[in-house]
Residue frames as a rotation matrix with the C-alpha (Angstrom) as fourth column:
MET 1
0.494 0.578 -0.649 -76.13
-0.857 0.201 -0.474 0.46
-0.144 0.791 0.594 20.39
GLU 2
0.251 -0.336 0.908 -75.54
-0.067 0.929 0.363 -3.20
-0.966 -0.152 0.210 19.67
ILE 3
0.232 -0.264 -0.936 -73.48
-0.963 -0.199 -0.183 -3.92
-0.138 0.944 -0.300 16.54
ILE 4
0.535 0.043 0.844 -73.60
-0.076 0.997 -0.002 -7.41
-0.841 -0.063 0.537 15.05
ILE 5
-0.171 -0.673 -0.720 -70.89
-0.922 -0.149 0.359 -8.57
-0.348 0.725 -0.595 12.62
GLN 6
0.570 0.321 0.756 -71.62
-0.015 0.925 -0.381 -11.37
-0.822 0.205 0.532 10.14
SER 7
-0.180 -0.665 -0.724 -69.57
-0.853 -0.261 0.452 -12.67
-0.490 0.699 -0.520 7.24
SER 8
0.810 0.388 0.440 -69.70
-0.076 0.814 -0.576 -15.09
-0.582 0.433 0.688 4.34
HIS 9
0.797 -0.537 0.278 -66.63
0.553 0.460 -0.695 -16.64
0.245 0.707 0.663 2.69
VAL 10
-0.022 -0.829 0.559 -64.29
0.073 -0.559 -0.826 -14.36
0.997 0.022 0.073 4.65
LYS 11
0.403 0.059 -0.913 -63.06
0.910 0.083 0.407 -13.96
0.100 -0.995 -0.020 8.22
PRO 12
0.665 -0.129 0.736 -62.73
0.070 -0.970 -0.233 -10.22
0.744 0.206 -0.636 8.88
SER 13
-0.363 -0.881 -0.305 -59.64
0.561 0.055 -0.826 -9.14
0.744 -0.471 0.474 10.80
ASP 14
0.026 0.309 -0.951 -59.92
0.974 -0.223 -0.046 -7.49
-0.226 -0.925 -0.307 14.19
ARG 15
-0.775 -0.389 -0.498 -58.75
0.276 -0.917 0.287 -4.21
-0.569 0.084 0.818 12.65
LEU 16
-0.847 0.509 0.155 -61.49
0.057 -0.204 0.977 -4.36
0.529 0.837 0.144 10.01
VAL 17
-0.020 0.856 -0.516 -64.17
0.841 0.293 0.454 -5.16
0.541 -0.425 -0.726 12.62
LYS 18
-0.213 -0.133 -0.968 -62.99
0.799 -0.594 -0.094 -2.27
-0.563 -0.793 0.233 14.79
PHE 19
-0.973 -0.170 -0.156 -63.06
0.042 -0.793 0.608 0.09
-0.227 0.585 0.778 11.78
ALA 20
-0.573 0.818 0.054 -66.56
0.305 0.152 0.940 -1.04
0.760 0.555 -0.337 10.78
LYS 21
0.080 0.607 -0.790 -67.91
0.983 0.085 0.164 -0.63
0.167 -0.790 -0.590 14.32
MET 22
-0.531 -0.347 -0.773 -66.39
0.525 -0.851 0.021 2.85
-0.665 -0.394 0.634 14.58
GLN 23
-0.983 0.165 0.080 -67.95
-0.018 -0.521 0.853 3.90
0.183 0.837 0.515 11.28
VAL 24
-0.242 0.954 -0.177 -71.39
0.502 0.279 0.819 2.61
0.830 0.109 -0.546 12.25
GLN 25
-0.116 0.146 -0.982 -71.14
0.975 -0.169 -0.141 4.13
-0.187 -0.975 -0.123 15.73
HIS 26
-0.909 -0.278 -0.312 -70.73
0.220 -0.953 0.209 7.54
-0.355 0.121 0.927 14.08
LEU 27
-0.626 0.740 0.246 -74.20
0.303 -0.060 0.951 7.13
0.719 0.670 -0.187 12.55
THR 28
0.020 0.656 -0.755 -75.73
0.993 0.074 0.091 7.73
0.116 -0.751 -0.650 15.98
GLN 29
-0.746 -0.294 -0.598 -74.69
0.369 -0.930 -0.003 11.37
-0.555 -0.222 0.801 15.59
PHE 30
-0.909 0.401 -0.114 -77.27
-0.313 -0.477 0.821 11.65
0.275 0.782 0.559 12.82
TYR 31
0.123 0.967 -0.225 -79.99
-0.459 0.256 0.851 9.49
0.880 -0.001 0.475 14.34
LYS 32
-0.575 -0.456 0.679 -79.94
-0.770 0.023 -0.637 8.96
0.275 -0.890 -0.364 18.09
ASP 33
0.259 0.812 0.523 -82.85
-0.906 0.392 -0.160 6.46
-0.334 -0.432 0.838 18.16
ALA 34
0.058 -0.287 -0.956 -80.85
-0.677 0.693 -0.249 3.64
0.734 0.662 -0.154 16.54
ILE 35
0.790 0.308 0.530 -81.35
-0.600 0.563 0.568 0.36
-0.124 -0.767 0.630 18.40
SER 36
0.250 -0.717 0.651 -78.84
0.080 0.685 0.724 -1.92
-0.965 -0.129 0.229 16.69
ALA 37
0.377 -0.217 -0.901 -76.86
-0.901 -0.310 -0.302 -2.41
-0.214 0.926 -0.312 13.51
THR 38
0.602 -0.227 0.766 -75.86
0.224 0.968 0.111 -5.42
-0.766 0.105 0.634 11.45
ILE 39
0.207 -0.630 -0.748 -72.75
-0.904 -0.415 0.099 -5.35
-0.373 0.656 -0.656 9.29
PHE 40
0.731 0.106 0.674 -72.39
0.084 0.966 -0.243 -8.16
-0.677 0.234 0.698 6.76
PHE 41
-0.103 -0.838 -0.536 -69.10
-0.806 -0.246 0.539 -8.87
-0.583 0.487 -0.650 4.93
LYS 42
0.717 0.341 0.608 -69.14
0.070 0.833 -0.549 -11.02
-0.694 0.436 0.573 1.83
LEU 43
-0.339 -0.860 -0.382 -66.37
-0.550 -0.148 0.822 -12.07
-0.763 0.488 -0.423 -0.53
GLU 44
0.740 0.637 0.215 -67.46
-0.120 0.440 -0.890 -12.96
-0.661 0.633 0.402 -4.06
ASN 45
-0.304 -0.795 0.526 -65.58
0.525 0.321 0.788 -14.19
-0.795 0.515 0.320 -7.12
GLU 46
0.755 0.574 -0.316 -66.09
0.138 -0.611 -0.780 -11.20
-0.641 0.545 -0.541 -9.45
LYS 47
0.333 -0.628 0.703 -64.21
0.943 0.236 -0.235 -10.64
-0.019 0.741 0.671 -12.71
ASP 48
0.539 -0.055 0.841 -64.15
0.315 -0.912 -0.261 -6.84
0.782 0.405 -0.474 -12.40
GLY 49
-0.507 -0.854 -0.120 -62.21
0.389 -0.102 -0.916 -6.86
0.770 -0.510 0.384 -9.11
LEU 50
-0.435 0.453 0.778 -65.07
-0.764 -0.643 -0.053 -5.39
0.476 -0.618 0.626 -7.07
ASN 51
-0.194 0.276 -0.942 -65.41
0.037 0.961 0.274 -8.59
0.980 0.019 -0.196 -5.08
LYS 52
-0.850 -0.112 -0.514 -65.82
0.506 0.095 -0.857 -7.26
0.145 -0.989 -0.024 -1.54
HIS 53
-0.125 0.921 0.368 -69.41
0.194 -0.341 0.920 -6.61
0.973 0.186 -0.136 -0.53
VAL 54
-0.955 -0.074 -0.288 -70.58
0.297 -0.166 -0.940 -4.82
0.021 -0.983 0.181 2.62
GLU 55
-0.069 0.973 0.221 -74.15
0.353 -0.183 0.918 -4.50
0.933 0.141 -0.331 3.81
ILE 56
-0.989 -0.134 -0.068 -75.14
0.114 -0.375 -0.920 -2.24
0.098 -0.917 0.386 6.70
ARG 57
-0.050 0.999 0.005 -78.61
0.415 0.017 0.910 -2.49
0.909 0.048 -0.415 8.23
LEU 58
-0.952 -0.198 0.233 -79.47
-0.090 -0.547 -0.832 0.02
0.292 -0.813 0.503 10.94
HIS 59
-0.261 0.881 -0.393 -82.46
0.767 0.437 0.469 -0.90
0.586 -0.179 -0.791 13.09
THR 60
-0.917 0.102 0.386 -84.55
-0.268 -0.873 -0.406 1.98
0.295 -0.476 0.828 14.46
PRO 61
-0.696 0.672 0.253 -87.89
-0.092 0.265 -0.960 1.90
-0.712 -0.691 -0.123 16.30
LYS 62
0.312 0.926 -0.213 -89.99
-0.322 -0.108 -0.941 2.58
-0.894 0.362 0.264 13.19
HIS 63
0.853 -0.055 -0.518 -87.71
-0.517 0.040 -0.855 1.88
0.068 0.998 0.005 10.23
ASP 64
0.410 -0.825 0.389 -84.79
0.460 0.556 0.693 -0.22
-0.787 -0.105 0.607 9.08
VAL 65
0.705 -0.303 -0.642 -82.22
-0.635 -0.674 -0.379 1.58
-0.318 0.674 -0.667 6.97
PHE 66
0.533 -0.437 0.725 -80.19
0.376 0.889 0.260 -0.57
-0.758 0.134 0.638 4.59
ALA 67
0.607 -0.408 -0.682 -77.26
-0.767 -0.524 -0.370 -0.03
-0.206 0.748 -0.631 2.23
LYS 68
0.615 -0.428 0.662 -75.25
0.379 0.897 0.227 -2.51
-0.691 0.111 0.714 0.17
THR 69
0.697 -0.460 -0.550 -72.05
-0.701 -0.600 -0.387 -1.61
-0.152 0.655 -0.740 -1.67
ARG 70
0.778 -0.536 0.328 -69.14
0.539 0.838 0.090 -3.38
-0.323 0.107 0.940 -3.29
SER 71
0.753 -0.629 -0.192 -65.57
-0.656 -0.740 -0.147 -2.35
-0.049 0.237 -0.970 -3.84
ASN 72
0.412 -0.697 -0.587 -62.08
-0.084 0.612 -0.786 -3.71
0.907 0.373 0.193 -4.25
ARG 73
-0.780 -0.619 -0.090 -61.41
0.062 0.068 -0.996 -3.08
0.622 -0.783 -0.015 -0.52
PHE 74
-0.091 0.765 -0.637 -63.63
0.902 0.334 0.272 -3.70
0.421 -0.551 -0.721 2.50
GLU 75
-0.500 -0.153 -0.852 -62.71
0.657 -0.708 -0.258 -0.34
-0.564 -0.689 0.455 4.06
LYS 76
-0.974 0.139 -0.178 -63.91
-0.221 -0.746 0.628 1.55
-0.045 0.651 0.758 0.98
ALA 77
-0.476 0.844 -0.247 -67.13
0.266 0.406 0.875 -0.49
0.838 0.351 -0.417 0.83
ILE 78
-0.204 0.365 -0.909 -67.77
0.978 0.039 -0.203 0.28
-0.039 -0.930 -0.365 4.51
ARG 79
-0.757 -0.139 -0.638 -67.33
0.220 -0.974 -0.049 4.01
-0.615 -0.178 0.768 3.90
LEU 80
-0.892 0.441 -0.098 -69.63
-0.244 -0.288 0.926 3.93
0.381 0.850 0.365 0.85
SER 81
-0.246 0.822 -0.513 -72.33
0.644 0.534 0.548 2.03
0.724 -0.196 -0.661 2.76
ASN 82
-0.380 0.028 -0.924 -71.94
0.848 -0.389 -0.361 4.42
-0.370 -0.921 0.124 5.67
ILE 83
-0.946 0.017 -0.323 -72.48
-0.131 -0.934 0.333 7.41
-0.296 0.357 0.886 3.37
ALA 84
-0.648 0.744 -0.164 -75.59
-0.038 0.183 0.982 5.78
0.761 0.642 -0.091 1.86
VAL 85
-0.125 0.593 -0.795 -77.07
0.915 0.379 0.140 5.03
0.384 -0.710 -0.590 5.30
ARG 86
-0.634 -0.180 -0.752 -76.27
0.550 -0.789 -0.275 8.55
-0.544 -0.588 0.599 6.48
ARG 87
-0.950 0.307 -0.066 -78.08
-0.255 -0.631 0.732 9.99
0.183 0.712 0.678 3.46
GLN 88
-0.314 0.873 -0.373 -81.14
0.332 0.469 0.818 7.85
0.889 0.132 -0.437 4.22
LEU 89
-0.242 0.184 -0.953 -81.10
0.970 0.016 -0.243 8.89
-0.029 -0.983 -0.183 7.88
ARG 90
-0.912 -0.095 -0.399 -81.10
0.109 -0.994 -0.012 12.57
-0.395 -0.054 0.917 6.90
LYS 91
-0.699 0.708 -0.099 -84.14
-0.279 -0.143 0.950 11.99
0.658 0.691 0.298 4.67
LEU 92
-0.161 0.624 -0.765 -85.83
0.691 0.624 0.364 10.03
0.704 -0.470 -0.532 7.46
LYS 93
-0.528 -0.124 -0.840 -85.15
0.784 -0.451 -0.427 12.81
-0.326 -0.884 0.336 9.94
LYS 94
-0.973 0.177 -0.150 -86.55
-0.222 -0.901 0.373 15.49
-0.069 0.396 0.916 7.60
GLY 95
-0.518 0.810 -0.276 -89.71
-0.026 0.308 0.951 13.45
0.855 0.500 -0.139 7.15
ARG 96
-0.654 0.248 -0.715 -90.56
0.751 0.329 -0.573 13.56
0.093 -0.911 -0.401 10.85
């Protein structure tokens, strides 16, 4: 599966990119037909401290699954987005 990393207002470290790719790669355990994934990192100027946004879009043959979360750390936002995508994939799989 091809994994594309994009970012806005931040340059993600190699460790963060590796962590994000590993998390998204685990999604293929739940849905083997995934074609590619796009991970988007964004740093905003938020007053509440939740200024790190992560979007994960998983491309499948019939559907695109998307989740967007924000947190005070990119790693936490990746995990939250991963959980949301996993939940959607389970629903998609049950609907077959």
